[in-house]
C-alpha positions in Angstrom: 0.0 0.0 0.0 1.4 3.4 -1.0 1.2 5.8 2.0 1.4 9.5 1.6 4.1 10.7 4.0 2.9 14.3 3.7 -0.6 13.6 4.8 -1.6 14.1 8.5 -1.9 10.6 10.2 -5.3 9.0 10.3 -4.6 8.0 13.9 -2.2 10.0 16.0 -1.3 8.9 19.5 0.9 11.3 21.4 2.5 10.8 24.9 -0.5 8.7 26.1 -0.4 7.4 29.7 -3.2 5.6 31.5 -3.7 4.3 35.1 -6.1 1.9 36.7 -6.0 3.3 40.2 -2.3 3.3 41.1 -1.4 0.8 38.4 0.0 2.4 35.2 -1.2 0.4 32.2 0.2 2.7 29.5 3.4 4.7 29.8 4.0 7.6 27.5 3.0 5.8 24.3 3.4 7.6 21.0 2.7 6.3 17.5 0.7 7.1 14.4 -1.1 5.3 11.6 -1.3 6.9 8.2 -4.2 6.5 5.8 -4.1 3.1 4.1 -1.5 1.8 6.5 -1.8 -1.5 8.4 -0.2 -1.5 11.8 0.0 -4.7 13.9 0.3 -4.3 17.7 1.8 -7.3 19.5 3.2 -8.2 22.9 2.7 -10.6 25.8 -0.6 -10.9 27.6 -1.2 -8.1 30.0 1.2 -5.8 28.2 -1.4 -3.0 27.6 -1.8 -3.6 23.8 -5.6 -4.0 24.0 -5.9 -1.0 26.3 -3.9 1.0 23.8 -6.1 0.2 20.9 -9.3 0.9 22.9 -8.0 4.4 23.7 -8.1 5.2 19.9 -11.9 5.5 19.9 -12.3 6.6 23.5 -13.5 3.2 24.9 -10.6 3.6 27.4 -10.2 7.1 28.6 -6.6 8.3 29.3 -5.2 10.6 32.0 -2.4 12.0 30.0 -1.6 12.6 26.3 -3.5 13.4 23.1 -5.2 11.1 20.5 -6.5 12.3 17.2 -8.5 10.4 14.6 -8.7 12.0 11.2 -8.0 15.4 13.0 -10.7 14.9 15.7 -9.3 15.0 19.2 -10.6 11.9 21.0 -9.1 13.1 24.3 -11.0 16.4 24.2 -14.0 16.2 26.7 -16.1 18.2 24.2 -15.7 15.6 21.4 -18.8 13.6 20.5 -17.5 10.1 21.0 -20.6 8.5 19.7 -20.3 10.2 16.4 -16.5 9.5 16.3 -17.1 5.8 17.0 -19.6 5.6 14.2 -16.7 6.3 11.8 -14.2 4.0 13.5 -14.9 0.3 13.0 -14.1 -1.9 16.1 -14.0 -5.6 16.1 -13.6 -7.3 19.5 -12.3 -10.6 20.7 -15.8 -11.9 21.6 -17.8 -10.7 18.6 -20.2 -8.5 20.7 -23.2 -9.3 18.4 -26.7 -8.9 19.8 -27.8 -12.5 20.5 -31.5 -11.8 20.3 -31.3 -10.3 16.8 -30.9 -12.1 13.5 -27.7 -11.7 11.6 -29.5 -9.4 9.2 -30.8 -7.2 12.1 -27.4 -7.1 13.7 -26.2 -5.4 10.5 -29.2 -3.1 10.0 -29.8 -1.7 13.5 -26.8 0.6 13.9 -27.0 1.9 10.3 -30.6 3.0 11.1 -30.0 4.3 14.6 -26.7 6.0 14.1 -26.4 6.8 10.4 -30.2 7.4 10.0 -30.4 5.2 6.9 -33.9 3.8 6.1 -34.5 0.1 6.5 -34.4 -0.6 2.8 -31.0 1.1 2.3 -29.5 -0.4 5.5 -30.7 -3.9 4.6 -29.3 -3.6 1.1 -25.9 -2.5 2.5 -25.9 -5.2 5.2 -26.7 -8.1 2.9 -24.1 -6.9 0.4 -21.5 -7.0 3.2 -22.7 -10.4 4.4 -22.2 -11.7 0.8 -18.8 -10.2 0.8 -17.7 -12.2 3.9 -19.4 -15.3 2.5 -22.4 -15.4 4.9 -25.4 -14.3 2.9 -27.1 -17.6 3.4 -26.9 -17.1 7.2 -28.8 -13.8 7.2 -31.9 -15.1 9.0 -30.1 -17.1 11.6 -29.1 -15.9 15.1 -25.6 -15.5 16.3 -25.8 -18.6 18.6 -26.5 -20.7 15.5 -23.2 -19.7 13.9 -19.6 -20.9 14.5 -17.2 -18.5 16.2 -15.4 -17.8 12.9 -18.8 -17.0 11.2 -19.8 -14.7 14.1 -16.5 -12.8 13.8 -17.0 -12.4 10.1 -20.5 -11.0 10.8 -18.9 -8.6 13.3 -16.5 -7.4 10.6 -19.4 -6.9 8.2 -21.3 -5.0 10.8 -18.4 -2.7 11.4 -18.0 -2.1 7.6 -21.7 -1.3 7.3 -20.9 2.0 9.1 -18.5 3.1 6.3 -15.6 3.5 8.7 -12.6 5.6 7.9 -10.4 3.1 9.8 -10.7 -0.2 11.5 -9.5 -1.4 14.9 -9.2 -5.1 15.7 -8.7 -6.3 19.3 -7.4 -9.9 19.1 -10.1 -10.8 16.6 -9.0 -14.5 16.3 -7.9 -15.3 19.9 -11.3 -16.7 20.9 -11.6 -19.0 17.8 -10.8 -22.6 17.2 -7.6 -23.0 15.1 -9.5 -24.1 12.0 -11.7 -21.0 12.1 -8.8 -18.5 12.3 -8.0 -18.3 8.6 -11.6 -17.6 7.5 -11.4 -14.4 9.6 -7.8 -13.5 8.6 -8.7 -13.9 4.9 -11.4 -11.2 5.3 -8.9 -9.0 7.1 -6.2 -9.6 4.4 -8.7 -8.6 1.7 -9.6 -5.4 3.6 -5.9 -4.5 4.0 -5.2 -5.1 0.3 -8.1 -2.8 -0.6 -6.4 0.0 1.4 -8.4 0.1 4.7 -6.5 1.9 7.4 -6.1 -0.8 10.2 -4.7 -1.1 13.6 -4.7 -4.8 14.7 -3.8 -6.3 18.0 -2.9 -9.9 17.3 -0.5 -12.8 17.9 -1.0 -14.0 14.3 2.5 -13.3 13.0 1.7 -14.8 9.6 -0.9 -12.2 9.1 1.6 -9.5 10.2 4.2 -10.7 7.8 1.6 -10.8 5.0 -0.1 -7.4 5.3 1.4 -5.2 8.0 3.3 -2.1 7.0 4.6 -1.7 10.5 4.7 -3.7 13.7 4.5 -2.2 17.2 5.8 -4.3 20.2 4.3 -3.4 23.6 5.4 -4.6 27.0 4.7 -3.3 30.5 2.6 -0.5 29.0 5.5 0.8 26.9 6.1 0.8 23.1 9.5 -0.9 22.9 9.6 -1.3 19.2 7.8 0.5 16.3 9.4 -0.6 13.0 8.6 -1.4 9.4 7.5 -5.1 9.1 10.7 -6.5 7.5 12.9 -4.7 10.0 10.8 -5.9 12.9 11.1 -9.6 11.9 14.6 -9.6 10.6 16.4 -7.0 12.9 14.4 -6.5 16.1 16.1 -3.8 18.1 15.4 -4.8 21.7 16.4 -8.1 23.4 12.8 -8.3 24.7 11.4 -8.2 21.2 13.9 -10.9 20.1 12.9 -13.1 22.9 9.2 -12.6 22.2 9.6 -13.4 18.5 11.7 -16.5 19.2 8.9 -17.8 21.4 6.0 -16.9 19.2 7.6 -18.0 15.9 8.7 -21.4 17.2 5.1 -22.5 17.6 
Protein backbone atom coordinates (compact mmCIF):
# COMPACT_ATOMS: atom_id res chain seq x y z
CA UNK A 1 0.00 0.00 0.00
CA UNK A 2 1.39 3.40 -0.96
CA UNK A 3 1.22 5.76 1.98
CA UNK A 4 1.45 9.52 1.56
CA UNK A 5 4.12 10.70 3.98
CA UNK A 6 2.94 14.32 3.75
CA UNK A 7 -0.62 13.62 4.84
CA UNK A 8 -1.57 14.07 8.48
CA UNK A 9 -1.90 10.65 10.18
CA UNK A 10 -5.33 9.02 10.29
CA UNK A 11 -4.58 7.96 13.89
CA UNK A 12 -2.16 10.01 15.99
CA UNK A 13 -1.27 8.89 19.53
CA UNK A 14 0.93 11.34 21.43
CA UNK A 15 2.49 10.76 24.86
CA UNK A 16 -0.45 8.74 26.15
CA UNK A 17 -0.42 7.45 29.72
CA UNK A 18 -3.20 5.64 31.55
CA UNK A 19 -3.67 4.35 35.07
CA UNK A 20 -6.11 1.94 36.71
CA UNK A 21 -5.97 3.33 40.23
CA UNK A 22 -2.27 3.32 41.12
CA UNK A 23 -1.36 0.81 38.38
CA UNK A 24 0.03 2.43 35.24
CA UNK A 25 -1.16 0.41 32.25
CA UNK A 26 0.18 2.72 29.49
CA UNK A 27 3.42 4.67 29.79
CA UNK A 28 4.00 7.64 27.52
CA UNK A 29 2.97 5.83 24.31
CA UNK A 30 3.36 7.62 20.98
CA UNK A 31 2.73 6.26 17.49
CA UNK A 32 0.72 7.09 14.40
CA UNK A 33 -1.07 5.29 11.59
CA UNK A 34 -1.32 6.90 8.18
CA UNK A 35 -4.22 6.54 5.80
CA UNK A 36 -4.09 3.14 4.11
CA UNK A 37 -1.50 1.80 6.53
CA UNK A 38 -1.85 -1.52 8.37
CA UNK A 39 -0.17 -1.54 11.79
CA UNK A 40 -0.01 -4.70 13.90
CA UNK A 41 0.32 -4.33 17.68
CA UNK A 42 1.78 -7.34 19.49
CA UNK A 43 3.24 -8.21 22.86
CA UNK A 44 2.75 -10.61 25.77
CA UNK A 45 -0.57 -10.94 27.59
CA UNK A 46 -1.22 -8.07 29.97
CA UNK A 47 1.23 -5.76 28.19
CA UNK A 48 -1.36 -3.03 27.56
CA UNK A 49 -1.83 -3.58 23.82
CA UNK A 50 -5.63 -4.04 23.99
CA UNK A 51 -5.91 -1.00 26.26
CA UNK A 52 -3.85 1.01 23.77
CA UNK A 53 -6.14 0.18 20.85
CA UNK A 54 -9.27 0.94 22.90
CA UNK A 55 -7.98 4.44 23.67
CA UNK A 56 -8.14 5.25 19.95
CA UNK A 57 -11.94 5.53 19.93
CA UNK A 58 -12.29 6.58 23.55
CA UNK A 59 -13.49 3.22 24.90
CA UNK A 60 -10.65 3.56 27.40
CA UNK A 61 -10.18 7.14 28.62
CA UNK A 62 -6.61 8.31 29.27
CA UNK A 63 -5.24 10.57 31.97
CA UNK A 64 -2.38 12.05 29.95
CA UNK A 65 -1.61 12.65 26.30
CA UNK A 66 -3.51 13.40 23.11
CA UNK A 67 -5.18 11.13 20.54
CA UNK A 68 -6.47 12.35 17.19
CA UNK A 69 -8.46 10.35 14.64
CA UNK A 70 -8.71 12.04 11.25
CA UNK A 71 -8.02 15.37 12.97
CA UNK A 72 -10.70 14.90 15.68
CA UNK A 73 -9.29 15.02 19.21
CA UNK A 74 -10.57 11.89 21.01
CA UNK A 75 -9.11 13.13 24.29
CA UNK A 76 -11.03 16.42 24.24
CA UNK A 77 -13.99 16.19 26.70
CA UNK A 78 -16.13 18.15 24.22
CA UNK A 79 -15.70 15.59 21.43
CA UNK A 80 -18.85 13.65 20.54
CA UNK A 81 -17.47 10.13 21.02
CA UNK A 82 -20.64 8.46 19.73
CA UNK A 83 -20.26 10.24 16.42
CA UNK A 84 -16.54 9.49 16.31
CA UNK A 85 -17.12 5.77 17.00
CA UNK A 86 -19.61 5.60 14.15
CA UNK A 87 -16.66 6.32 11.82
CA UNK A 88 -14.16 4.02 13.52
CA UNK A 89 -14.90 0.32 13.03
CA UNK A 90 -14.11 -1.86 16.05
CA UNK A 91 -13.96 -5.64 16.08
CA UNK A 92 -13.63 -7.30 19.48
CA UNK A 93 -12.29 -10.62 20.66
CA UNK A 94 -15.76 -11.93 21.58
CA UNK A 95 -17.79 -10.68 18.59
CA UNK A 96 -20.21 -8.53 20.67
CA UNK A 97 -23.19 -9.35 18.42
CA UNK A 98 -26.74 -8.92 19.75
CA UNK A 99 -27.79 -12.52 20.54
CA UNK A 100 -31.54 -11.77 20.34
CA UNK A 101 -31.33 -10.28 16.83
CA UNK A 102 -30.94 -12.10 13.54
CA UNK A 103 -27.70 -11.65 11.61
CA UNK A 104 -29.54 -9.36 9.20
CA UNK A 105 -30.84 -7.18 12.07
CA UNK A 106 -27.39 -7.08 13.67
CA UNK A 107 -26.15 -5.38 10.50
CA UNK A 108 -29.18 -3.12 9.99
CA UNK A 109 -29.77 -1.72 13.49
CA UNK A 110 -26.76 0.61 13.92
CA UNK A 111 -27.04 1.90 10.35
CA UNK A 112 -30.63 2.99 11.05
CA UNK A 113 -30.03 4.31 14.59
CA UNK A 114 -26.69 6.05 14.10
CA UNK A 115 -26.44 6.83 10.38
CA UNK A 116 -30.22 7.40 10.01
CA UNK A 117 -30.45 5.16 6.93
CA UNK A 118 -33.88 3.85 6.05
CA UNK A 119 -34.53 0.13 6.47
CA UNK A 120 -34.35 -0.64 2.77
CA UNK A 121 -30.99 1.09 2.31
CA UNK A 122 -29.54 -0.42 5.52
CA UNK A 123 -30.71 -3.91 4.56
CA UNK A 124 -29.25 -3.64 1.07
CA UNK A 125 -25.90 -2.52 2.48
CA UNK A 126 -25.93 -5.19 5.21
CA UNK A 127 -26.74 -8.05 2.85
CA UNK A 128 -24.09 -6.93 0.37
CA UNK A 129 -21.50 -7.03 3.16
CA UNK A 130 -22.72 -10.41 4.39
CA UNK A 131 -22.25 -11.66 0.85
CA UNK A 132 -18.76 -10.19 0.82
CA UNK A 133 -17.74 -12.17 3.92
CA UNK A 134 -19.39 -15.31 2.51
CA UNK A 135 -22.37 -15.45 4.87
CA UNK A 136 -25.37 -14.26 2.86
CA UNK A 137 -27.14 -17.60 3.40
CA UNK A 138 -26.94 -17.10 7.19
CA UNK A 139 -28.84 -13.78 7.20
CA UNK A 140 -31.94 -15.08 9.00
CA UNK A 141 -30.06 -17.11 11.62
CA UNK A 142 -29.14 -15.89 15.10
CA UNK A 143 -25.55 -15.47 16.33
CA UNK A 144 -25.81 -18.55 18.56
CA UNK A 145 -26.48 -20.68 15.49
CA UNK A 146 -23.18 -19.72 13.86
CA UNK A 147 -19.61 -20.87 14.53
CA UNK A 148 -17.18 -18.49 16.19
CA UNK A 149 -15.45 -17.80 12.90
CA UNK A 150 -18.75 -17.00 11.23
CA UNK A 151 -19.78 -14.70 14.08
CA UNK A 152 -16.50 -12.80 13.81
CA UNK A 153 -16.98 -12.38 10.07
CA UNK A 154 -20.47 -10.99 10.79
CA UNK A 155 -18.88 -8.60 13.32
CA UNK A 156 -16.47 -7.37 10.63
CA UNK A 157 -19.35 -6.93 8.16
CA UNK A 158 -21.31 -5.00 10.81
CA UNK A 159 -18.37 -2.66 11.39
CA UNK A 160 -17.97 -2.13 7.63
CA UNK A 161 -21.68 -1.30 7.28
CA UNK A 162 -20.95 1.98 9.06
CA UNK A 163 -18.54 3.09 6.28
CA UNK A 164 -15.61 3.46 8.68
CA UNK A 165 -12.59 5.61 7.89
CA UNK A 166 -10.40 3.12 9.78
CA UNK A 167 -10.74 -0.24 11.54
CA UNK A 168 -9.52 -1.37 14.94
CA UNK A 169 -9.20 -5.09 15.68
CA UNK A 170 -8.66 -6.28 19.26
CA UNK A 171 -7.35 -9.86 19.09
CA UNK A 172 -10.06 -10.84 16.58
CA UNK A 173 -8.98 -14.49 16.34
CA UNK A 174 -7.91 -15.33 19.90
CA UNK A 175 -11.32 -16.73 20.91
CA UNK A 176 -11.57 -18.96 17.82
CA UNK A 177 -10.80 -22.61 17.24
CA UNK A 178 -7.63 -22.98 15.13
CA UNK A 179 -9.49 -24.12 12.00
CA UNK A 180 -11.67 -20.99 12.05
CA UNK A 181 -8.84 -18.47 12.32
CA UNK A 182 -8.00 -18.34 8.63
CA UNK A 183 -11.55 -17.61 7.52
CA UNK A 184 -11.41 -14.41 9.59
CA UNK A 185 -7.84 -13.51 8.64
CA UNK A 186 -8.69 -13.93 4.94
CA UNK A 187 -11.37 -11.22 5.25
CA UNK A 188 -8.88 -8.97 7.06
CA UNK A 189 -6.19 -9.56 4.43
CA UNK A 190 -8.67 -8.57 1.72
CA UNK A 191 -9.56 -5.38 3.61
CA UNK A 192 -5.89 -4.49 4.00
CA UNK A 193 -5.24 -5.07 0.30
CA UNK A 194 -8.14 -2.76 -0.55
CA UNK A 195 -6.44 0.05 1.38
CA UNK A 196 -8.42 0.12 4.65
CA UNK A 197 -6.49 1.88 7.43
CA UNK A 198 -6.13 -0.77 10.16
CA UNK A 199 -4.70 -1.13 13.63
CA UNK A 200 -4.68 -4.78 14.67
CA UNK A 201 -3.82 -6.31 18.05
CA UNK A 202 -2.91 -9.93 17.27
CA UNK A 203 -0.52 -12.82 17.89
CA UNK A 204 -0.95 -13.96 14.28
CA UNK A 205 2.54 -13.26 12.99
CA UNK A 206 1.75 -14.84 9.61
CA UNK A 207 -0.89 -12.15 9.13
CA UNK A 208 1.57 -9.47 10.24
CA UNK A 209 4.17 -10.72 7.76
CA UNK A 210 1.63 -10.79 4.95
CA UNK A 211 -0.07 -7.41 5.27
CA UNK A 212 1.42 -5.21 7.99
CA UNK A 213 3.29 -2.07 7.00
CA UNK A 214 4.60 -1.68 10.54
CA UNK A 215 4.69 -3.72 13.71
CA UNK A 216 4.54 -2.25 17.22
CA UNK A 217 5.76 -4.29 20.19
CA UNK A 218 4.29 -3.37 23.59
CA UNK A 219 5.42 -4.60 26.98
CA UNK A 220 4.71 -3.29 30.45
CA UNK A 221 2.61 -0.52 28.95
CA UNK A 222 5.50 0.84 26.86
CA UNK A 223 6.08 0.78 23.11
CA UNK A 224 9.48 -0.92 22.94
CA UNK A 225 9.57 -1.26 19.17
CA UNK A 226 7.81 0.50 16.29
CA UNK A 227 9.38 -0.63 13.03
CA UNK A 228 8.62 -1.41 9.40
CA UNK A 229 7.53 -5.05 9.12
CA UNK A 230 10.72 -6.46 7.55
CA UNK A 231 12.93 -4.66 10.04
CA UNK A 232 10.81 -5.92 12.94
CA UNK A 233 11.07 -9.57 11.94
CA UNK A 234 14.63 -9.57 10.63
CA UNK A 235 16.41 -7.05 12.88
CA UNK A 236 14.41 -6.50 16.10
CA UNK A 237 16.12 -3.80 18.14
CA UNK A 238 15.42 -4.81 21.73
CA UNK A 239 16.39 -8.06 23.41
CA UNK A 240 12.85 -8.33 24.74
CA UNK A 241 11.41 -8.24 21.21
CA UNK A 242 13.92 -10.87 20.07
CA UNK A 243 12.89 -13.13 22.93
CA UNK A 244 9.17 -12.63 22.20
CA UNK A 245 9.64 -13.41 18.51
CA UNK A 246 11.72 -16.52 19.19
CA UNK A 247 8.92 -17.82 21.43
CA UNK A 248 6.01 -16.94 19.16
CA UNK A 249 7.62 -17.96 15.86
CA UNK A 250 8.72 -21.36 17.18
CA UNK A 251 5.07 -22.46 17.60
